[in-house]
N, C-alpha and C positions, 0 to 999 in steps of 0.2 A: 338114734334116729327116730323121727316121728312115725307113728302108726295111725292110719286113718280108717275108720269104719263108716261106710255110707249105707244107711237103710233107705231103700228106694232108689237104688243106683241106676235103674234103667228107665226111670220116668223122665218127664220133661226137664225138671230141675236137677235130678240126679245125673243125667247125661251131661249137663253143663258143668257140674262139679267134677265129674270124672275127667272131662276135657281139661279143666283148669288145673287139677292136681297133676295130670300127666304132663302138662306143659311146664310145670314148675319143678317136678322131681328131678333130682340129679341123675346123671347117666350111670352112676355106679349101682343103681337099683337098691339103694339103702332104705328108701321109703317103703313101708308096708301099706298097701292100699287094698282093702277088701270091700267089694260091693255086694250088696244083698238086695234081691227083689223077687217078685213073684213071676216074672217072665224072663225068658232067655233073651239076651241081647240080639241073637240072630232072628228073633221074632218081633223085635221092637221097631222095625222099619228104619233102622239106622243106615246112613250111607256107609260105604265101605271103609273110609278113612276113620270114621268114629268107631265102627265095629272092630277095627284092628286094635284100638286102644284097650278094649275090654279083654282082648287076648293077653294083655300084658299085666293085668291085675288079677287078684284072687277073687273070682266071681262065684257066688253061690245062689242058686235059685231055690225058693221054697215058699211056703205059705206064711205070710207075715202075720196072719191071725193065730198061728200055732206058737204057743209059748215055748214048747220044746225046741222048735226050729230056731226061734230067736235066741234062745240060750246057747245053742250050738254055734250060731252065727257070731256071737260075742266071744266064744271061747278061742283062746290062742294056745299054740303048742307050748309056749314057755310059761303059760299061766299068768302073764302080765295083763294089766288093764290097758285099754286103748288110750292113746293120747287125745285123739279127736273122735268124737262120735257125732255124726250128722244124721238127725232124723228127718229125712226128706221123703219118708214113705207114706205120709198121710194122704188119704184120698182127696183129690182136688177137683174131681169131675162134678159138674153141676147136675142137679136133678136126680140124685140117688135117694133111696129111702132112708129114713131116720136111723134105722137099725144098722144100715151099712156104714153110715158116718160114725155111729157109736163104736162099731167094731174096728173100723179102718182109720179112725182118727183118734178118738178119745182113749179107747183101750190100748191101741198101739202105743200111744204116747206114754201111758202109764207104765207099760211093760219096758219100753226103752229107757225111761227114766230110772226104773228100778235096776235094770241091768247095767246102767251107766255109772253106778256107784264105784268110785275108784278111778274113773277116767279123769283126765286133766281138764276136759271141757266137753259140754254137750251143747251142740248147736241145733236148735229146733226150728223148723220152717213152718210158719203159720200163714196167715193171709190177712190182707188189709180189709177183707170183708167183715171182720169183727166190728168194724166201725160203720157198717152199712146204714143202720137206722139213725145213729147219731149224726152222720154226715148229711143225710137227707134232711134231718130236722134243722140243721144249721145252714141250710141254703147254700150249698157249694163250698162250705168252709173246710179248710184243712184240719186234720186231727193230729195232735201231737201224741208222742208215745204214752204220756201219762193221762190222756183222755180216757174217760170211762167207756169201755167196750159195750156196745148195745147191739149184740148179734141179732140180725133180722130173720134168720132161717136155720134149718137143721144143720146145713153145712157150716155156717158161721158159728153157731152155738157149740158144735162139737170141737171146732178149732179153739174157741175160747176156753173150753174145759181142758183141752190138750195143753194149752199154754200153762195153765195152772200146774199140771203135772210136771212139766219141764222145769218150771221155776222152783218147784219143791223137790227137785231131784237130789239135793244134798251135795251137788258138785257145782263148780262154776258153770253157769249156763247162759246162753244167749237165745233170745226169741226174735226171729226175723219175720216181719210182716210185709211181704212184697206187694206192690201195687199191681195194676193190670200189666201182666208180664207177656212179652212177645219175644220172638227169636226162633232159631231152628228147633223144630219139634213141636211148636205150638199148634194145638188143634182146636182150642175153644176160646181163647182170649181175644187176640186180634184177628184170628183166622176168619171168623164170620164176615168181618168188614172187607177183608181181602177178597173173599169169594164174591161178595157183593160187587167189588170193583171189576172182577173178571166177568161176572154175568153182565154188567153194564157195558163192558167193552164188546162182548160177544153180541149183545143185542143192539149196539149202536145208540145207546141212550145215556142220559145223565144218571149218575149214581144217586138214588134217593137216600137221604140221611135223616134218620129219626133223632129225636131229642134236640134240644137247643144248641145253636152254634157255640154259645159261651159256656156250656156245661163243662166243668173241670173233670178230667179223667187222668189221674196220675198214672204214669207209665214207667216201666223199667225193663231193660233188656235182660234176658235170662243169664247171659254171661256176666252181667254186673251183679246179679243176685249171687252167683257162684263166687265171684271175687269178694263180695261183701261177707258171705258166710265164712270164708277162710280168714279174711282180715279180722272179722269180729271174734272168731274163735281164738285166734292168736292173741288178740288184745285182752280177751276175758280170762284166759287160762291162768293169768297171774293174779286174778282178783277173786274175791269171794262173792257168793250170792248170785243173782241173776240180773241180766241187762236185757232191755227190750229196744229194738230199733225198727222203725218204719223204713222201708226200703223203696225209694223212688228216685228217678232222675230229676235233674234241676229244671226241666222244661216247663213245668206248670202247664202241662198239655191240656188243651180244650178239645171238645168234640169236633169243633170246626177245624182245628189244626190237624187232628188225626185224619179227618175226612179229606182234607186237602192233600196230605201226604200220600194217602192211598190212591186218590184220584190221579195225582201226578205219576205214580208208579204204573198205573194201568192206562194212562192217557185218556181219562174221562173226567168230566166236570161233576163235582158233587153238587147236588141240588138241595138247598135248604128252604125251598120255596113252598113246600107242601104244608101250608098253614093249617089246613084242616086236620091232617094227620098229627102234626105236633100239638094241636089243640086237644085232640083225643088222647095223646100220650100223657098230657097233664091231667086229664079227667078220668081216664080208665085205669084200672090196675095194670101193672106191667105184665102180669101173666096173660091177660086177655089180649093185649096188644102184641106181645111177643108171639103168641099163637097165630095171630093174623099174619104177621110178617113171615113166620116160618112156613106157613101154608103157601104163601106166594113165591117162596124161593126154592123150596125143595124140588118141585117139578122141573123148573128150568135147569137146576143144577144137575139133576139126573140126566136130562136131555143132553147137556153139554158134555158130561162124562161119556155117555154113549156115543156121541158124535166123534169123540177122540179115541174110541176104543178102550176106555178105562172101565173095566168090569167092576172094580171095587176100589174105593178110596177111603183112607182114614179121616179125610176131611169132610166137613159138612157145614153148610151155612146156618144150621140150626143154632138159635140163640136161646138159651134157657132163661127163664125169668129171674134166676139168681145171678145172671151175668152182671158185672159191674155197670155196664151201660144201661141195661134194662132196669136194674134196681135203682138207677139214678132218676127215674121218671119223677117229674114234679119238683125237682130241686129248684 
């Protein structure tokens, strides 16, 4: 019976994979599922039904930067290698220092690749941000799997380096590059626009939308990423070498479509009429414009939380300049 090891089992993507595996496993408990991460599920803001799933798997908490802990996480009582190793543990948060990405993306990938020798397949979660600069240069064009990665920042560069480690692991490997990912547990991808919709509803105003209406923003639901990871792993385990897949839905989503969907959800109208702001968006660097937007949103968001008695929230309207929408400026 298959044995699954999930590195990063308590993060946004890992949670979705745990849910997918628990939904598919047989009732006889013959699947071995081990989750590993740096936080306890009880402290990860999971709803009760999701938290209950973690009580049914072998979960281990520890420092993913520690080589000894990772080695222990890979060890099985019977000495056998894992059938499926999912490296979902890479840092995905925007705005971290370069050395953080080096430790929590590149170095982690190298250690996981080395420990995965003997496994039937390694599934490595990367990001579509590795195409950031190339996509901008090609004016809204889609990037195929074999397109040259032109990582625009520290986060994307570390993921590009991590991909190389996974592909050289010496076992059948799959690299997945999800597009802008949304779904339960999202805090930084689609969440800022959702908060913008809530703020507009609370203020009784139209929802201002930055960037052009026609800007393409490929999207994918986190549950689909989990299904893709499992399907690709099963497909690749009988093959040699490494495969790379970009993961996105078929919607060919534009900024306008995304804004209309969020507006409908909150009962507000998106406004694309701020020509002056969008003109600035094309002329200014995304970092400067993102800072202006963040300053205008953080205050009202804190006021809204206070008005509803929320002392602390994991959500924020803050949009980092590395965010896919911010990084798309000038396409």
